MMTF fields as JSON, N, C-alpha, C and O atoms, coordinates in Angstrom:
{
  "mmtfVersion": "1.0.0",
  "mmtfProducer": "UNKNOWN",
  "numBonds": 455,
  "numAtoms": 456,
  "numGroups": 114,
  "numChains": 1,
  "numModels": 1,
  "chainsPerModel": [1],
  "groupsPerChain": [114],
  "chainIdList": ["A"],
  "bondAtomList": [4, 2, 8, 6, 12, 10, 16, 14, 20, 18, 24, 22, 28, 26, 32, 30, 36, 34, 40, 38, 44, 42, 48, 46, 52, 50, 56, 54, 60, 58, 64, 62, 68, 66, 72, 70, 76, 74, 80, 78, 84, 82, 88, 86, 92, 90, 96, 94, 100, 98, 104, 102, 108, 106, 112, 110, 116, 114, 120, 118, 124, 122, 128, 126, 132, 130, 136, 134, 140, 138, 144, 142, 148, 146, 152, 150, 156, 154, 160, 158, 164, 162, 168, 166, 172, 170, 176, 174, 180, 178, 184, 182, 188, 186, 192, 190, 196, 194, 200, 198, 204, 202, 208, 206, 212, 210, 216, 214, 220, 218, 224, 222, 228, 226, 232, 230, 236, 234, 240, 238, 244, 242, 248, 246, 252, 250, 256, 254, 260, 258, 264, 262, 268, 266, 272, 270, 276, 274, 280, 278, 284, 282, 288, 286, 292, 290, 296, 294, 300, 298, 304, 302, 308, 306, 312, 310, 316, 314, 320, 318, 324, 322, 328, 326, 332, 330, 336, 334, 340, 338, 344, 342, 348, 346, 352, 350, 356, 354, 360, 358, 364, 362, 368, 366, 372, 370, 376, 374, 380, 378, 384, 382, 388, 386, 392, 390, 396, 394, 400, 398, 404, 402, 408, 406, 412, 410, 416, 414, 420, 418, 424, 422, 428, 426, 432, 430, 436, 434, 440, 438, 444, 442, 448, 446, 452, 450],
  "bondOrderList": [1, 1, 1, 1, 1, 1, 1, 1, 1, 1, 1, 1, 1, 1, 1, 1, 1, 1, 1, 1, 1, 1, 1, 1, 1, 1, 1, 1, 1, 1, 1, 1, 1, 1, 1, 1, 1, 1, 1, 1, 1, 1, 1, 1, 1, 1, 1, 1, 1, 1, 1, 1, 1, 1, 1, 1, 1, 1, 1, 1, 1, 1, 1, 1, 1, 1, 1, 1, 1, 1, 1, 1, 1, 1, 1, 1, 1, 1, 1, 1, 1, 1, 1, 1, 1, 1, 1, 1, 1, 1, 1, 1, 1, 1, 1, 1, 1, 1, 1, 1, 1, 1, 1, 1, 1, 1, 1, 1, 1, 1, 1, 1, 1],
  "groupList": [{"groupName": "MET", "atomNameList": ["N", "CA", "C", "O"], "elementList": ["N", "C", "C", "O"], "formalChargeList": [0, 0, 0, 0], "bondAtomList": [1, 0, 2, 1, 3, 2], "bondOrderList": [1, 1, 2], "singleLetterCode": "M", "chemCompType": "L-PEPTIDE LINKING"}, {"groupName": "ILE", "atomNameList": ["N", "CA", "C", "O"], "elementList": ["N", "C", "C", "O"], "formalChargeList": [0, 0, 0, 0], "bondAtomList": [1, 0, 2, 1, 3, 2], "bondOrderList": [1, 1, 2], "singleLetterCode": "I", "chemCompType": "L-PEPTIDE LINKING"}, {"groupName": "THR", "atomNameList": ["N", "CA", "C", "O"], "elementList": ["N", "C", "C", "O"], "formalChargeList": [0, 0, 0, 0], "bondAtomList": [1, 0, 2, 1, 3, 2], "bondOrderList": [1, 1, 2], "singleLetterCode": "T", "chemCompType": "L-PEPTIDE LINKING"}, {"groupName": "GLU", "atomNameList": ["N", "CA", "C", "O"], "elementList": ["N", "C", "C", "O"], "formalChargeList": [0, 0, 0, 0], "bondAtomList": [1, 0, 2, 1, 3, 2], "bondOrderList": [1, 1, 2], "singleLetterCode": "E", "chemCompType": "L-PEPTIDE LINKING"}, {"groupName": "LYS", "atomNameList": ["N", "CA", "C", "O"], "elementList": ["N", "C", "C", "O"], "formalChargeList": [0, 0, 0, 0], "bondAtomList": [1, 0, 2, 1, 3, 2], "bondOrderList": [1, 1, 2], "singleLetterCode": "K", "chemCompType": "L-PEPTIDE LINKING"}, {"groupName": "LEU", "atomNameList": ["N", "CA", "C", "O"], "elementList": ["N", "C", "C", "O"], "formalChargeList": [0, 0, 0, 0], "bondAtomList": [1, 0, 2, 1, 3, 2], "bondOrderList": [1, 1, 2], "singleLetterCode": "L", "chemCompType": "L-PEPTIDE LINKING"}, {"groupName": "ASN", "atomNameList": ["N", "CA", "C", "O"], "elementList": ["N", "C", "C", "O"], "formalChargeList": [0, 0, 0, 0], "bondAtomList": [1, 0, 2, 1, 3, 2], "bondOrderList": [1, 1, 2], "singleLetterCode": "N", "chemCompType": "L-PEPTIDE LINKING"}, {"groupName": "ARG", "atomNameList": ["N", "CA", "C", "O"], "elementList": ["N", "C", "C", "O"], "formalChargeList": [0, 0, 0, 0], "bondAtomList": [1, 0, 2, 1, 3, 2], "bondOrderList": [1, 1, 2], "singleLetterCode": "R", "chemCompType": "L-PEPTIDE LINKING"}, {"groupName": "PHE", "atomNameList": ["N", "CA", "C", "O"], "elementList": ["N", "C", "C", "O"], "formalChargeList": [0, 0, 0, 0], "bondAtomList": [1, 0, 2, 1, 3, 2], "bondOrderList": [1, 1, 2], "singleLetterCode": "F", "chemCompType": "L-PEPTIDE LINKING"}, {"groupName": "GLY", "atomNameList": ["N", "CA", "C", "O"], "elementList": ["N", "C", "C", "O"], "formalChargeList": [0, 0, 0, 0], "bondAtomList": [1, 0, 2, 1, 3, 2], "bondOrderList": [1, 1, 2], "singleLetterCode": "G", "chemCompType": "PEPTIDE LINKING"}, {"groupName": "ALA", "atomNameList": ["N", "CA", "C", "O"], "elementList": ["N", "C", "C", "O"], "formalChargeList": [0, 0, 0, 0], "bondAtomList": [1, 0, 2, 1, 3, 2], "bondOrderList": [1, 1, 2], "singleLetterCode": "A", "chemCompType": "L-PEPTIDE LINKING"}, {"groupName": "ASP", "atomNameList": ["N", "CA", "C", "O"], "elementList": ["N", "C", "C", "O"], "formalChargeList": [0, 0, 0, 0], "bondAtomList": [1, 0, 2, 1, 3, 2], "bondOrderList": [1, 1, 2], "singleLetterCode": "D", "chemCompType": "L-PEPTIDE LINKING"}, {"groupName": "CYS", "atomNameList": ["N", "CA", "C", "O"], "elementList": ["N", "C", "C", "O"], "formalChargeList": [0, 0, 0, 0], "bondAtomList": [1, 0, 2, 1, 3, 2], "bondOrderList": [1, 1, 2], "singleLetterCode": "C", "chemCompType": "L-PEPTIDE LINKING"}, {"groupName": "SER", "atomNameList": ["N", "CA", "C", "O"], "elementList": ["N", "C", "C", "O"], "formalChargeList": [0, 0, 0, 0], "bondAtomList": [1, 0, 2, 1, 3, 2], "bondOrderList": [1, 1, 2], "singleLetterCode": "S", "chemCompType": "L-PEPTIDE LINKING"}, {"groupName": "TYR", "atomNameList": ["N", "CA", "C", "O"], "elementList": ["N", "C", "C", "O"], "formalChargeList": [0, 0, 0, 0], "bondAtomList": [1, 0, 2, 1, 3, 2], "bondOrderList": [1, 1, 2], "singleLetterCode": "Y", "chemCompType": "L-PEPTIDE LINKING"}, {"groupName": "VAL", "atomNameList": ["N", "CA", "C", "O"], "elementList": ["N", "C", "C", "O"], "formalChargeList": [0, 0, 0, 0], "bondAtomList": [1, 0, 2, 1, 3, 2], "bondOrderList": [1, 1, 2], "singleLetterCode": "V", "chemCompType": "L-PEPTIDE LINKING"}, {"groupName": "PRO", "atomNameList": ["N", "CA", "C", "O"], "elementList": ["N", "C", "C", "O"], "formalChargeList": [0, 0, 0, 0], "bondAtomList": [1, 0, 2, 1, 3, 2], "bondOrderList": [1, 1, 2], "singleLetterCode": "P", "chemCompType": "L-PEPTIDE LINKING"}, {"groupName": "GLN", "atomNameList": ["N", "CA", "C", "O"], "elementList": ["N", "C", "C", "O"], "formalChargeList": [0, 0, 0, 0], "bondAtomList": [1, 0, 2, 1, 3, 2], "bondOrderList": [1, 1, 2], "singleLetterCode": "Q", "chemCompType": "L-PEPTIDE LINKING"}, {"groupName": "HIS", "atomNameList": ["N", "CA", "C", "O"], "elementList": ["N", "C", "C", "O"], "formalChargeList": [0, 0, 0, 0], "bondAtomList": [1, 0, 2, 1, 3, 2], "bondOrderList": [1, 1, 2], "singleLetterCode": "H", "chemCompType": "L-PEPTIDE LINKING"}],
  "groupTypeList": [0, 1, 2, 1, 3, 4, 5, 6, 7, 8, 9, 10, 11, 2, 3, 3, 9, 1, 10, 7, 12, 10, 9, 0, 3, 13, 5, 14, 5, 7, 5, 15, 9, 0, 15, 16, 4, 3, 13, 6, 8, 11, 5, 5, 4, 3, 13, 5, 3, 4, 6, 11, 5, 11, 17, 10, 8, 10, 10, 10, 18, 10, 5, 4, 9, 15, 5, 9, 6, 5, 13, 5, 2, 16, 0, 14, 11, 5, 15, 10, 11, 0, 2, 3, 16, 5, 7, 13, 7, 2, 3, 0, 11, 14, 13, 9, 17, 5, 4, 3, 5, 5, 4, 0, 4, 3, 6, 5, 2, 10, 5, 12, 3, 11],
  "groupIdList": [1, 2, 3, 4, 5, 6, 7, 8, 9, 10, 11, 12, 13, 14, 15, 16, 17, 18, 19, 20, 21, 22, 23, 24, 25, 26, 27, 28, 29, 30, 31, 32, 33, 34, 35, 36, 37, 38, 39, 40, 41, 42, 43, 44, 45, 46, 47, 48, 49, 50, 51, 52, 53, 54, 55, 56, 57, 58, 59, 60, 61, 62, 63, 64, 65, 66, 67, 68, 69, 70, 71, 72, 73, 74, 75, 76, 77, 78, 79, 80, 81, 82, 83, 84, 85, 86, 87, 88, 89, 90, 91, 92, 93, 94, 95, 96, 97, 98, 99, 100, 101, 102, 103, 104, 105, 106, 107, 108, 109, 110, 111, 112, 113, 114],
  "secStructList": [7, 7, 7, 2, 2, 2, 2, 2, 2, 2, 6, 7, 7, 2, 2, 2, 2, 2, 2, 2, 6, 6, 6, 7, 2, 2, 2, 2, 2, 2, 2, 2, 2, 2, 4, 4, 4, 7, 6, 2, 2, 2, 2, 2, 2, 2, 2, 2, 2, 6, 6, 7, 2, 2, 2, 2, 2, 2, 2, 2, 2, 2, 2, 2, 2, 2, 2, 2, 2, 6, 6, 7, 2, 2, 2, 2, 2, 2, 2, 2, 2, 2, 2, 2, 2, 2, 2, 6, 6, 7, 7, 7, 7, 7, 2, 2, 2, 2, 2, 2, 2, 2, 2, 2, 2, 2, 2, 2, 2, 2, 2, 2, 2, 7],
  "xCoordList": [113.23, 111.926, 110.886, 110.881, 110.032, 108.994, 107.939, 107.539, 107.504, 106.45, 105.436, 105.703, 104.29, 103.244, 103.748, 103.495, 104.456, 104.969, 105.928, 105.854, 106.822, 107.76, 107.013, 107.341, 106.024, 105.259, 104.453, 104.297, 103.942, 103.234, 104.177, 103.795, 105.388, 106.373, 106.756, 107.062, 106.741, 107.031, 105.934, 106.167, 104.743, 103.614, 102.524, 101.573, 102.651, 101.636, 100.365, 100.416, 99.252, 97.971, 97.739, 96.983, 98.399, 98.388, 96.999, 96.666, 96.203, 94.849, 94.063, 93.388, 94.157, 93.472, 94.074, 93.349, 95.399, 96.066, 95.686, 95.438, 95.644, 95.255, 93.796, 93.449, 92.953, 91.541, 91.421, 90.576, 92.254, 92.223, 92.739, 92.508, 93.425, 93.922, 93.027, 93.493, 91.76, 90.755, 91.106, 90.785, 91.77, 92.108, 93.303, 93.59, 93.999, 95.117, 96.438, 97.013, 96.895, 98.123, 99.329, 100.167, 99.422, 100.576, 100.607, 101.682, 99.464, 99.39, 99.82, 100.604, 99.302, 99.667, 101.18, 101.787, 101.781, 103.227, 104.009, 105.029, 103.542, 104.213, 104.139, 105.128, 102.974, 102.813, 103.664, 104.287, 103.688, 104.539, 105.994, 106.744, 106.4, 107.776, 108.162, 109.347, 107.177, 107.438, 107.607, 108.14, 107.166, 107.184, 108.588, 108.738, 109.623, 110.946, 111.437, 112.301, 110.901, 111.307, 110.439, 110.649, 109.483, 108.562, 109.343, 110.045, 109.221, 110.007, 109.613, 110.387, 108.434, 108.004, 108.804, 108.79, 109.497, 110.39, 111.503, 111.776, 112.142, 113.217, 112.678, 113.312, 111.517, 110.924, 110.595, 110.804, 110.088, 109.792, 111.072, 111.11, 112.104, 113.392, 113.937, 114.313, 113.98, 114.519, 113.681, 114.225, 112.38, 111.493, 111.664, 111.685, 111.786, 111.984, 113.339, 113.463, 114.354, 115.682, 115.656, 116.389, 114.809, 114.691, 113.604, 113.381, 112.938, 111.823, 110.69, 110.006, 110.504, 109.413, 108.229, 108.041, 107.439, 106.364, 105.226, 104.523, 105.032, 103.997, 104.349, 103.523, 105.588, 106.025, 106.145, 105.839, 106.585, 106.688, 105.309, 105.152, 104.314, 102.955, 102.488, 101.916, 102.731, 102.302, 102.943, 102.276, 104.231, 104.936, 104.42, 104.182, 104.25, 103.763, 102.349, 102.031, 101.508, 100.133, 100.08, 99.282, 100.925, 100.991, 101.468, 100.914, 102.495, 102.985, 101.925, 101.769, 101.204, 100.133, 99.128, 98.667, 98.79, 97.856, 98.406, 97.72, 99.641, 100.268, 100.38, 99.977, 100.923, 101.159, 99.853, 99.753, 98.865, 97.562, 96.861, 96.287, 96.902, 96.239, 96.867, 96.189, 98.156, 98.836, 98.882, 99.462, 98.268, 98.186, 99.566, 99.747, 100.529, 101.863, 101.809, 102.371, 101.127, 100.679, 101.768, 101.55, 102.924, 103.918, 104.381, 104.565, 104.56, 104.988, 103.839, 104.04, 102.651, 101.476, 101.266, 101.066, 101.311, 101.079, 102.066, 101.695, 103.317, 104.349, 104.125, 104.179, 103.878, 103.687, 102.368, 102.272, 101.364, 100.103, 100.329, 99.746, 101.17, 101.497, 102.251, 102.165, 102.983, 103.696, 102.77, 102.932, 101.814, 100.98, 100.134, 100.028, 99.541, 98.633, 99.336, 98.828, 100.486, 101.18, 101.641, 101.641, 102.032, 102.446, 101.254, 101.402, 100.092, 98.88, 98.663, 98.292, 98.9, 98.718, 100.007, 100.087, 101.022, 102.326, 102.994, 103.592, 102.877, 103.489, 104.994, 105.49, 105.709, 107.172, 107.602, 107.347, 108.257, 108.75, 109.873, 110.164, 110.486, 111.574, 110.986, 110.529, 111.003, 110.493, 111.606, 111.35, 112.823, 113.972, 113.888, 114.282, 113.394, 113.279, 112.284, 112.545, 111.148, 110.129, 110.632, 110.428, 111.291, 111.825, 112.865, 112.862, 113.746, 114.782, 114.154, 114.59, 113.134, 112.452, 111.752, 111.799, 111.109, 110.435, 111.426, 111.169, 112.556, 113.559, 114.195, 114.59, 114.301, 114.807, 113.811, 114.204, 112.524, 111.505, 111.554, 111.375, 111.796, 111.918, 113.097, 112.993, 114.226, 115.381, 115.026, 115.401, 114.306, 113.899, 112.981, 113.114, 112.049, 111.152, 111.944, 111.677, 112.91, 113.766, 114.48, 114.546, 115.013, 115.719, 114.762, 115.145, 113.536, 112.552, 112.261, 112.062, 112.238, 111.952, 113.112, 112.907, 114.321, 115.512, 115.946, 116.587, 115.607, 116.049, 115.446, 115.711],
  "yCoordList": [103.879, 104.49, 103.721, 102.49, 104.467, 103.868, 103.206, 103.752, 102.024, 101.311, 100.775, 100.688, 100.424, 99.83, 98.52, 98.233, 97.729, 96.444, 96.642, 95.917, 97.614, 97.89, 98.336, 97.918, 99.174, 99.65, 98.533, 98.503, 97.619, 96.467, 95.621, 95.162, 95.407, 94.642, 95.392, 94.769, 96.703, 97.551, 97.412, 97.652, 97.023, 96.85, 97.887, 97.915, 98.746, 99.764, 99.119, 98.106, 99.71, 99.299, 100.199, 101.169, 99.86, 100.727, 100.876, 101.931, 99.844, 99.929, 101.025, 101.836, 101.041, 102.068, 103.453, 104.437, 103.514, 104.785, 105.385, 106.586, 104.549, 105.017, 105.475, 106.479, 104.742, 105.141, 106.524, 107.319, 106.813, 108.134, 109.228, 110.414, 108.828, 109.781, 109.754, 109.958, 109.506, 109.492, 108.503, 108.725, 107.404, 106.369, 106.696, 105.972, 107.775, 108.21, 107.672, 108.235, 106.574, 105.923, 106.859, 106.867, 107.635, 108.533, 109.585, 109.921, 110.096, 111.061, 110.395, 110.952, 109.208, 108.463, 108.258, 108.517, 107.797, 107.557, 108.85, 108.856, 109.933, 111.222, 111.674, 112.155, 111.519, 111.91, 111.039, 111.544, 109.742, 108.85, 109.26, 109.226, 109.644, 110.072, 111.322, 111.593, 112.083, 113.294, 113.005, 113.839, 111.853, 111.531, 111.594, 112.149, 111.054, 111.117, 112.541, 112.742, 113.516, 114.914, 115.626, 116.807, 114.926, 115.505, 116.009, 115.239, 117.289, 117.924, 117.465, 117.639, 116.888, 116.463, 115.283, 115.048, 114.539, 113.489, 114.132, 113.706, 115.164, 115.864, 116.59, 116.594, 117.201, 117.923, 116.973, 117.314, 115.799, 114.805, 114.395, 114.34, 114.112, 113.715, 114.818, 114.555, 116.034, 117.158, 117.425, 117.696, 117.351, 117.612, 116.566, 116.894, 115.311, 114.256, 114.394, 114.151, 114.782, 114.985, 116.099, 116.044, 117.114, 118.238, 117.997, 118.837, 116.853, 116.515, 117.546, 117.824, 118.106, 119.03, 118.199, 118.01, 117.708, 116.782, 117.456, 116.797, 118.751, 119.461, 119.461, 119.126, 119.843, 119.887, 118.476, 118.257, 117.53, 116.144, 115.605, 114.907, 115.932, 115.497, 116.105, 115.409, 117.4, 118.058, 117.398, 117.167, 117.099, 116.465, 115.045, 114.652, 114.281, 112.903, 112.889, 112.065, 113.793, 113.854, 114.204, 113.638, 115.132, 115.492, 114.299, 114.016, 113.604, 112.421, 111.34, 110.676, 111.166, 110.173, 110.45, 109.526, 111.723, 112.08, 111.796, 111.212, 112.205, 111.985, 110.494, 110.03, 109.756, 108.326, 107.551, 106.593, 107.963, 107.308, 107.576, 106.665, 108.813, 109.146, 108.441, 108.166, 108.143, 107.436, 105.925, 105.179, 105.496, 104.063, 103.407, 102.265, 104.143, 103.578, 102.898, 103.383, 101.782, 101.113, 100.855, 101.171, 100.301, 100.027, 101.306, 101.313, 102.355, 103.62, 104.253, 104.783, 104.193, 104.742, 104.07, 104.747, 102.749, 102.021, 102.443, 102.627, 102.594, 102.971, 104.385, 104.609, 105.327, 106.704, 106.852, 107.685, 106.065, 106.093, 105.628, 106.182, 104.616, 104.135, 105.184, 105.197, 106.057, 107.136, 108.316, 108.998, 108.548, 109.739, 109.761, 110.796, 108.642, 108.65, 108.973, 109.802, 108.357, 108.78, 110.236, 110.941, 110.683, 112.075, 113.022, 114.122, 112.593, 113.414, 113.732, 114.85, 112.737, 112.945, 113.399, 113.46, 113.719, 114.225, 113.25, 113.652, 111.973, 110.928, 110.939, 110.787, 111.118, 111.072, 109.618, 108.911, 109.177, 107.807, 107.798, 108.819, 106.672, 106.54, 106.216, 105.098, 107.188, 107.024, 106.653, 106.507, 106.501, 106.346, 105.098, 105.143, 104.001, 102.782, 102.937, 102.524, 103.533, 103.761, 104.746, 104.555, 105.804, 106.799, 106.182, 106.43, 105.384, 104.725, 103.84, 103.844, 103.089, 102.212, 103.035, 102.672, 104.132, 104.991, 105.59, 105.614, 106.073, 106.671, 105.632, 105.955, 104.389, 103.304, 103.022, 102.808, 103.026, 102.835, 103.976, 103.757, 105.194, 106.346, 106.129, 106.405, 105.633, 105.329, 104.281, 104.408, 103.249, 102.193, 102.752, 102.401, 103.623, 104.236, 105.13, 105.158, 105.856, 106.712, 105.871, 106.247, 104.738, 103.846, 103.335, 103.233, 103.018, 102.569, 103.668, 103.389, 104.895, 106.02, 106.314, 106.804, 106.019, 106.341, 105.219, 105.475, 103.981, 102.831, 102.874, 101.993],
  "zCoordList": [102.017, 101.848, 102.667, 102.707, 103.299, 104.125, 103.23, 102.202, 103.65, 102.917, 103.912, 105.111, 103.405, 104.235, 104.834, 106.004, 104.038, 104.523, 105.695, 106.688, 105.584, 106.674, 107.931, 109.041, 107.744, 108.894, 109.539, 110.76, 108.732, 109.295, 110.135, 111.212, 109.669, 110.445, 111.724, 112.741, 111.675, 112.834, 113.895, 115.08, 113.451, 114.365, 114.205, 114.987, 113.197, 112.953, 112.41, 111.713, 112.733, 112.157, 110.945, 111.009, 109.846, 108.672, 108.064, 107.524, 108.146, 107.592, 108.318, 107.684, 109.632, 110.419, 110.146, 110.007, 110.073, 109.824, 108.48, 108.372, 107.467, 106.13, 106.14, 105.516, 106.845, 106.939, 107.569, 107.161, 108.554, 109.194, 108.261, 108.497, 107.222, 106.211, 104.98, 103.859, 105.192, 104.121, 103.017, 101.849, 103.396, 102.431, 101.552, 100.598, 101.862, 101.023, 101.586, 102.517, 100.997, 101.442, 101.361, 102.263, 100.306, 100.142, 101.256, 101.752, 101.647, 102.755, 104.054, 104.823, 104.285, 105.49, 105.576, 106.615, 104.488, 104.492, 104.697, 105.386, 104.109, 104.282, 105.744, 106.297, 106.364, 107.767, 108.692, 109.625, 108.435, 109.238, 109.096, 110.072, 107.902, 107.668, 108.44, 108.629, 108.886, 109.66, 111.156, 111.888, 111.605, 113.038, 113.643, 114.732, 112.993, 113.624, 113.9, 114.754, 113.194, 113.401, 114.438, 114.716, 115.0, 115.98, 117.192, 117.847, 117.484, 118.555, 119.954, 120.895, 120.11, 121.437, 121.988, 123.196, 121.132, 121.646, 122.475, 123.597, 121.913, 122.63, 123.847, 124.902, 123.71, 124.828, 125.979, 127.143, 125.665, 126.697, 127.421, 128.651, 126.658, 127.248, 128.157, 129.299, 127.654, 128.434, 129.68, 130.751, 129.544, 130.68, 131.767, 132.953, 131.368, 132.364, 133.039, 134.24, 132.277, 132.872, 133.914, 134.901, 133.698, 134.639, 135.693, 136.565, 135.606, 136.492, 136.391, 137.376, 135.196, 134.932, 134.439, 133.237, 135.388, 135.053, 134.298, 133.533, 134.497, 133.73, 132.242, 131.393, 131.947, 130.546, 129.968, 128.795, 130.779, 130.314, 129.95, 128.947, 130.769, 130.444, 129.122, 128.283, 128.939, 127.704, 126.481, 125.472, 126.578, 125.457, 125.217, 124.075, 126.291, 126.152, 125.579, 124.721, 126.05, 125.571, 124.083, 123.336, 123.658, 122.23, 121.4, 120.339, 121.886, 121.167, 121.099, 120.074, 122.182, 122.204, 121.089, 120.418, 120.893, 119.83, 118.448, 117.609, 118.21, 116.896, 116.605, 115.538, 117.546, 117.339, 117.233, 116.466, 117.995, 117.932, 116.618, 116.021, 116.164, 114.9, 113.719, 112.729, 113.808, 112.721, 112.956, 112.168, 114.039, 114.384, 114.457, 114.034, 114.998, 115.239, 116.611, 117.593, 116.64, 117.849, 118.89, 120.059, 118.531, 119.58, 120.291, 121.508, 119.543, 120.13, 120.914, 122.007, 120.355, 121.028, 122.385, 123.394, 122.406, 123.658, 124.737, 125.896, 124.347, 125.314, 125.833, 127.042, 124.956, 125.403, 126.169, 127.071, 125.825, 126.573, 128.006, 128.939, 128.185, 129.533, 130.346, 131.573, 129.672, 130.36, 130.657, 131.669, 129.786, 129.886, 131.154, 131.812, 131.496, 132.651, 133.966, 134.722, 134.28, 135.509, 135.436, 136.445, 134.246, 134.102, 134.281, 134.814, 133.839, 134.008, 135.487, 135.846, 136.335, 137.779, 138.462, 139.689, 137.64, 138.112, 139.083, 140.081, 138.768, 139.582, 139.388, 138.272, 140.477, 140.411, 140.456, 141.432, 139.388, 139.278, 138.257, 137.633, 138.092, 137.129, 135.752, 135.511, 134.868, 133.51, 132.528, 131.333, 133.015, 132.11, 131.24, 130.075, 131.766, 130.967, 129.83, 128.7, 130.137, 129.108, 128.066, 126.867, 128.532, 127.608, 126.686, 125.481, 127.252, 126.449, 125.375, 124.224, 125.757, 124.799, 123.712, 122.536, 124.095, 123.13, 122.141, 120.938, 122.644, 121.762, 120.851, 119.731, 121.314, 120.466, 119.33, 118.183, 119.673, 118.634, 117.622, 116.424, 118.106, 117.197, 116.256, 115.061, 116.785, 115.929, 114.889, 113.724, 115.302, 114.37, 113.276, 112.104, 113.675, 112.691, 111.75, 110.548, 112.282, 111.446, 110.409, 109.238, 110.828, 109.896, 108.815, 107.65, 109.189, 108.195, 107.178, 105.996, 107.633, 106.743, 105.805, 104.695, 106.245, 105.464, 104.537, 103.518, 104.872, 104.037, 102.655, 101.838]
}
């Protein structure tokens, strides 16, 4: 089960995230628990594999919003670093960043399931 303590160890700014949820810790935890099911992770991966930078940008930008609003800082920082080059449709190797992001998603999933 996801807890504030686990999220703090993960690197989330839980105080900020809870504040964005009107101080409702239970809402915050429920929303964080939904992140691993966010379809934009798969869409980002598929788009980058197809070199569809328009769709990859849309997926990264959506993830940036979700992760930022929930103050999942380590994931947010990584996807934010991907979003700007994608915004300008910069062709580069995103595979390392994507791999790291998907690993963080796995770690968050494990925190939600434990």
